[in-house]
N, C-alpha and C positions, 0 to 999 in steps of 0.2 A: 267330263269333269275337269275343273281347273286344278292346277297345282299351286298351292300357296307358297310363295317364296319364303325360305327359312328366315331371311333377314327381316321381312315384314312381320312374320309371326313373332319373332323374338322381340321386335320393337313394340308390338302390341302388348306383350306380357310385361315388358319393362315399364311402359307408360300406364297401362290400365289393369295390371294384375290379373286376377281371375276372370274379370269381364273381358279383357283382351284375349286371354287364352281361349275362352269360349267363343268369342267372335271369330278368331282365326280358324278354329276347328269347324265352325259352321259355314265358312265362306264357300266351299265347293257346292254345298246344297243350296245356299242362297243364290249363287250365280246361276245354277241350273234352273232354279225356280223362275228367275226374272228373264232369263234367255227365252224360256218357254212362254211366260206370261205376256211379254211384250213383242214376241215374234222376232227374235234376234238371232243372228248367227255370228260366231266369233270371226274376227278379221285381223288377228295379230296377237303378239305376245302380251302377256299380263304386264301392266305398268303399276307402279306404286310409289307412294311417298311416305311421310311419317304417319299419316292418319287414314289414308284411303287406298283401296285396291281398285284399279280401273281396267276394264276390258274394252279394247276396240271392237266394235260390232257393226253389223249392217242390218238395217231394218228390212221388213218385208217389201217395202217399196224401193229398195236399193240404195236408200240414203245412208251414208255413214253416220255413226253416233258413238257414244262412249257410255258404258255402264259403270257407274261409280258406286262402290259399296264402302260404308264406313260406320263406325259406332256413332250412335246418336248421343251427344252430350251437350253441355251448356254452350260450347263453342260452335257445334255443328247443327244444332237443332234449328237455328234460324236461317241456314243457308238457302233452302228452297224458297222461303218467304222473301228473302233479300233478292234472289235471282229474279223472281217474278216482278218485284217492285222495280228493279233496275231495267228489266226487260221491257216493261210497259213504258218506261221513259226513254228507251233506246239509248241507254247509258254506256254501252260498250262492254257488256258482260256475256259470258257463255250462255247459250240458250238452254233453258230447262224444258225438256220434251215430255218427261213423265216423272212422277214422284210417288213413292209408297210411304205413307205416313208411319206405318207400323215398324218398318225396318230402316227407314231413312234412305233406301235405295233410290238412285236418281239415274235417269237416262238424259244425257246431255248432248248438245251439239258437239260434233267432233272437230277439234282444232288440230293444228299441225304441231305435234309434240316435238318435232325435230327443229322447231324454230322458236325457242323462247326468247324473250327480250334480252335475257342474260347473255345470249350468244351474239348480240350486236357488238361489233368490235369497238365502235365509237361510243365511249362511256357517256359523253355529254349528250349524244343523240338519244341514247337509251333513257337518260333522265328526262329529256324533253318529251319522249313518248309517254313515260310514266306520269309526268306532270299533267299532260292532256287527259290521260285516263282518270287520274284523280279528280281533276276539275269536273269531269262529267259525272262521276260517281257521287260526289258530295252535293250535287244539286237536288238529290232525291231525299225527301223527308223519311225518317225511319218509320216503318209500320208499327202499329200498336203491339205491344208485347215483346218487342226486341229487348235483349239485355242492354243495360245502360252503363255508359261511361261513368256517370255519377256514382254508381255503386262500386265500380272498380276503383275509382279515385278514393273513395272512403276507405276501402280495404287496404290500399297501398299506403295511405297516410297513417292508418292505424299500425301497420307493420313496419313503417319506416324507421322508428327509433331502434327497434331490434335488429333490423337489417344493417343499419349503420354501425351499431355496436359490435356486430359480428365481423366487421372488416378489420384486417390486420394493419392497414395503412391509415395513418391519421389524415393525410391529405384526401384520401378517398372518402373517409368518414365525413369530412367537412363538405366535400363535393355532393355527397348524397343528401346531407341536410339542406344544402342550397337547392337541390332539385325538389325536395319536399316542400320547401318554402315557396318555390315558384308554383307548384301545384295548388297549394293552399290559396293562392291569390285568385285562381280561376275556378276552383272546385265548385263554387256556388252557382256557376253557370256552365254546366257540362255539355250543353248543346243538344240538338235534336236531329242531326243529319244521319243518314244511313252510311255507316262506315264499313270498309272492307276489313281493316285492322292488319292484314298481312299482305299489303300491296308491295311486293318486291319484284325483282326482275325475272324470276322464274315463275311467277304467278300471272304473267302476261304472255300469251302465246299468239303466234300468227294464226289468223283464221284461214280455213281452207278455201281456196278460190279456183275458178276456172283458169285454164292455161292462158297466160298472157295478161291476166287482170291483176291489178295491184292488190296486195293483201291488206287486211285490216288487223290492228292489234286488239286483242280481246282479253279482259281480266277474268280470272277464275279463282276457285278455292278460297272464297271469303270466310272469315270467322266473324260474322257481322255483329255490330252493336250500334246503339244510338248514341251520338255524341258530337263533340266539336271536331271539325275537319283537321284541326291542328294535330290531333292524335294520330293522323295517318302518315306523317312525314318520315318518321324514324326509319322504317325499313329502307327507304330510298337513300338515306344517309349511311346506314350501317352496312348494307350489302354493296358489293363492289367498292369497299371502303377505300377512300383516298382523303387523307386529312386536308390536303391542299384544296380539295373540291367541296368540302362540307358546306362552307358558307355560300359558295356559288349555287350549290344544289338547293339549299334552304331558300335562298332568294328567288330562284326560278320557281320552285314549288309554290311558295306563298303568292308570288305574283300571278302565276298562271291560274291558280285556283281562287284568286281574289280573297286571300285570308288576311285577317288581322295578324300582323307579324309578332306582336308581343304575346298574344294568346297562343299563337302557333309555337313560339319558343317555349312557353311554359308547358304546353302539353307534350312537346317533344322531350323536354326534361322529365316529364311524367313517364314517358316510355323507358327512359334510363332507370328511373326509380322502380317501375314495375318489374323490369328485368332483374334488378338488384334484389328485390324482395324474393323473387322466384329462386335466384341463385343462392341466396342466403338459406332458403329452405332446403336446398340440396347440399348445404355444407360449405359453399364457396367462401373463401376468406378475402378474395380480391375481386374487383370489378373487371369486366372485359376491357382490355386496353382500348379498343375502338370506341366503346361507350364512354369511357373516361374522356377521350379526346373530343368527342362530339359535345359532351356536356361542357367541357372547359371552353370550347370555342363559342358556344351559344351564350354562356354566362358572361363572357368577356365582350360580347357584341352589344353595342349601344343601340 
């Protein structure tokens, strides 16, 4: 039986209420069920993030893998579909080995959790790796049935006036209205590419390789949707934040992925708006300082 970390269980309750509490309580039995069903033995300590519990395991044939358990919701339900689509295109994502539709349990290729891209000391080199990963991911069209950026844009534009009004700083209110105006310009053409949505430096890990062979960088943990690739850039700008590097990163990302710069700028401002809407719903009265700086820099860019 696995022991569910208290921090993970508390986070599930905070984010998902009664459903999260029930999910955390069911995890030991769920893990045991899939260890037996897929012929797995444990091979290390439990790992977890905000949404998922992951068990390092070994398959019956001796190959290492990872058992991922998470609640199925609007953000996670498309993950196995997206992984299959990207896998078929050799787009550089973690391999999906097994999937249970009823519970959302997945057996994944084991990566090297000790080597996230976030650990790369050279920040520019990390951005270059992420840009190449992004360029491969957005070549793939979104499968039918994937949640859509167009719907998310409509929701954020509807909520934008209230989110702006909730802010205590007039300059930030004007900034958020400018972000909404930029999104309105592109909302009629939301795009059809398969997007990761959460492509930051901790969601790219080194793949496991044989001794002496160069490793590859592999994307994981998508919250997939169908949309314009410009909506993918924000995490690379906001994580490992450096105001002096924002425009350099934006230029590199758009050039590497072959994106229309004006559309990419508008959809990146859309991510600022989306985060502001969510924060306002939680009672925030100010925008995150890093988000303000990203928006200001992009809005000043000709």
